[in-house]
C-alpha positions in Angstrom: 16.1 -39.4 42.0 17.8 -36.1 42.4 20.0 -34.5 39.7 23.4 -34.3 41.3 26.3 -32.3 39.9 28.0 -35.6 38.8 24.9 -36.9 37.0 24.3 -33.5 35.3 28.0 -33.5 34.1 27.6 -37.1 32.7 24.3 -36.0 31.0 26.0 -33.0 29.4 28.9 -35.1 28.2 26.7 -37.9 26.7 24.3 -35.3 25.1 27.3 -33.6 23.4 28.5 -36.9 22.1 25.1 -37.4 20.4 23.6 -40.1 22.4 19.8 -40.3 22.4 17.8 -39.5 25.5 16.9 -43.2 25.9 20.6 -44.2 25.7 21.5 -41.6 28.3 18.7 -42.7 30.6 20.0 -46.3 30.4 23.5 -45.3 31.2 22.5 -43.0 34.1 20.0 -45.6 35.5 17.0 -44.7 37.7 15.9 -42.0 35.3 13.4 -42.0 32.4 13.9 -40.8 28.8 11.4 -38.0 29.5 13.3 -36.9 32.6 16.5 -36.7 30.5 14.7 -34.6 27.9 13.3 -32.3 30.5 16.7 -31.8 32.1 18.3 -31.1 28.8 15.8 -28.4 28.1 16.1 -26.8 31.5 19.9 -26.8 31.1 19.5 -25.2 27.7 21.7 -27.8 26.0 21.4 -27.5 22.3 24.7 -28.2 20.5 24.9 -31.9 19.7 27.1 -34.1 17.6 25.3 -36.2 15.0 22.9 -38.6 16.7 24.2 -42.0 17.2 22.1 -44.7 15.7 22.8 -48.4 15.6 24.4 -49.3 12.4 22.4 -51.7 10.2 24.3 -54.5 8.5 23.6 -53.9 4.8 24.5 -56.2 2.0 26.0 -53.8 -0.5 26.8 -55.2 -3.9 29.1 -53.5 -6.4 27.3 -51.4 -8.9 27.5 -52.9 -12.4 27.1 -50.6 -15.4 24.0 -51.4 -17.4 24.3 -51.9 -21.1 22.4 -49.5 -23.2 20.8 -50.5 -26.4 22.7 -48.8 -29.2 20.2 -49.4 -32.0 17.2 -47.5 -30.8 14.9 -45.2 -32.5 15.7 -41.5 -32.2 13.6 -39.8 -29.6 11.0 -37.4 -30.8 9.9 -34.7 -28.5 6.5 -35.2 -26.9 3.7 -33.1 -27.9 3.1 -30.6 -25.2 -0.6 -30.3 -24.5 -1.8 -26.8 -24.2 -4.2 -26.1 -21.4 -7.7 -25.8 -22.7 -9.5 -22.6 -22.4 -11.4 -22.4 -19.1 -14.9 -23.5 -19.4 -17.5 -20.8 -19.3 -18.8 -20.3 -15.8 -22.2 -21.6 -15.1 -25.0 -19.0 -15.3 -25.5 -17.4 -11.9 -28.2 -19.0 -9.8 -31.5 -17.2 -9.4 -31.1 -14.5 -6.7 -34.8 -14.3 -5.9 -36.7 -17.2 -4.4 -39.8 -18.5 -6.3 -43.0 -17.6 -4.5 -45.4 -20.3 -3.5 -48.9 -20.4 -5.0 -50.2 -18.4 -2.0 -47.7 -15.6 -2.8 -45.4 -16.3 0.2 -41.9 -17.7 0.0 -40.6 -21.1 1.2 -39.4 -21.0 4.8 -38.2 -23.6 7.2 -41.8 -24.3 8.1 -43.2 -24.5 4.5 -40.3 -26.2 2.6 -41.1 -29.6 1.2 -39.1 -32.5 -0.3 -39.6 -31.5 -3.9 -38.5 -27.9 -3.3 -34.9 -26.4 -3.7 -33.4 -26.0 -0.2 -30.9 -23.3 -1.3 -30.9 -20.7 1.5 -31.3 -17.1 0.4 -30.4 -14.3 2.8 -29.3 -14.2 6.4 -30.9 -16.9 8.6 -31.5 -14.4 11.4 -33.2 -11.8 9.2 -37.0 -11.8 8.8 -36.7 -12.0 5.0 -34.7 -15.3 5.0 -36.2 -17.9 2.7 -35.3 -20.9 0.5 -35.2 -21.0 -3.3 -38.3 -23.2 -3.6 -37.9 -24.2 -7.2 -38.3 -27.8 -8.4 -35.3 -29.9 -7.3 -33.0 -31.9 -9.6 -33.6 -35.6 -9.2 -31.8 -37.0 -6.2 -30.4 -33.7 -5.1 -31.6 -31.1 -2.6 -31.2 -28.2 -5.0 -32.6 -27.0 -8.4 -30.3 -27.3 -11.5 -28.9 -23.7 -11.1 -28.0 -24.2 -7.4 -26.6 -27.7 -8.1 -24.2 -26.1 -10.6 -22.9 -23.8 -7.8 -22.9 -26.4 -5.0 -21.2 -29.2 -6.9 -18.1 -28.3 -8.9 -16.9 -30.9 -11.4 -13.6 -32.5 -10.5 -10.6 -31.9 -12.7 -9.1 -34.7 -14.7 -6.4 -36.6 -12.9 -3.0 -36.6 -14.3 -2.9 -32.9 -15.1 -0.4 -32.4 -12.4 -2.8 -30.6 -10.1 -4.2 -31.9 -6.9 -7.9 -32.4 -7.0 -10.2 -32.5 -4.0 -13.4 -34.5 -4.0 -16.4 -32.3 -4.6 -17.9 -30.9 -1.4 -21.5 -31.6 -0.6 -23.1 -28.9 1.4 -25.0 -29.6 4.6 -28.5 -30.6 4.1 -31.2 -28.9 6.0 -33.6 -30.9 8.0 -37.1 -30.6 6.6 
């Protein structure tokens, strides 16, 4: 189907009237909604009347004023809760790794299930190691690193969005 001058003129008129691309495609015949949208963009048509949508039959009933209770208790202002002081930040985790009994540090080759797997340093550097301290039960890290890795969630209802705590990626041992 080629866009003749007559069809382009009809398209422009219907677009200005606010018909949808699907409605225009039906009226033109032999053209898809996407073809209409593409031609509209190529022609640079932008100004439109409000889009025509099929009117829904709604059952509107007259608004009746509601009766208010006249004998009610006077309202007392709600107590505004003051935000509590921010909790003291957890102590910083140990910076240095714990040496193994042989004096070396835990590496990817020597780390075991009972050892903290918190990485220390740059993985591509020769001095990269793991914390190596005793882990917290059921966690991959020691107590100090668990406090850093798992932040407690805030109480719901405080008006702030809370995200679930993130669990860091576990290293394969």
